C-alpha positions, 0 to 999 in steps of 0.5 A: 501499499503506498505513503500517502503524504502530507498534502502541505509537503506539496507542491506543484511545477511545470515545465519552462518550455525556452527556445536556445537555438540562435535563429528561430525558426531553421535551428530550433533548439527546444530547452525544458526547466521543470520549475516548482511552485514555491509560493505553494511550500507550507510557510517555514520561517525558520528556512531562509531564503536571503542569498547575499549576491554583490554590491554593484561596487563589487561588479567593478573591483574585479575589472579595475583590478585586471586593468590596474594588475594586467589581470583577465577577466572571465565571466561564467554561468554556473549551469543547472545553480539550482539543482547543485545545492545543499541537503535539503533537512526538511520533508518536500514533495513536488508534483510533476508537470502534466505540460511536458509535451510528450517529452517524458523522462525514463520511469518518472509517468506526469503527475508523479511525486518525487521526495525531493534530495535538492531544492529545484528551480522556483522553490523557495531556498533554492538560493540559498542553497546554491550558494551554500553550495558554492561557498563550501566549494571554495572554501574548499579550494582554498579561497578566501571569502571577504570580510564585507562582502560576502559573495567575492570570494579571493584567492592568495599565492605567497602573498600575492593576489592570483583571483578575485570572483563574484557571485549575482546568483549562479553569475561568476566575474572573475580576475586573475593572473596569467602568471600564476593561471595558466590552467584557466587560460587554456579553455 
């Protein structure tokens, strides 16, 4: 007998479709993102929803440092960032969308109920879960968080700045010393 899941722990979802092709007529490249309807989630005042992002000052600082120190700049976007967040500790279930337009996920039927292990795009703490994951990953490889800007990180080598990285949700801007970061220059 299937376990009955409390309705207050369930949220609906929808499939958000976009065309990633450059030429909208000849080169149609559909992309689908399943989005949770986080507004349906039971409110929990203890759930952290904040996710620090860089200030306008920090948007300019890496570029200024790059210009002064002859560093290179890199911008990037974390693919599927909200699917890479830390594990969620609460019980949350997602109803699979019904607007998959004939597409399917192997082994999962439209309308199925799935237990989430991590936040997904649309859940209340998705940005915070991603932020917690990226901060831990950056610390693990030696980055230090700036005291005055919680969405900015520096990497030092023998007392010299070799990388400065700032975040705006899943977008990154980094200034780096090419001499001390040859592996970045090969890409």
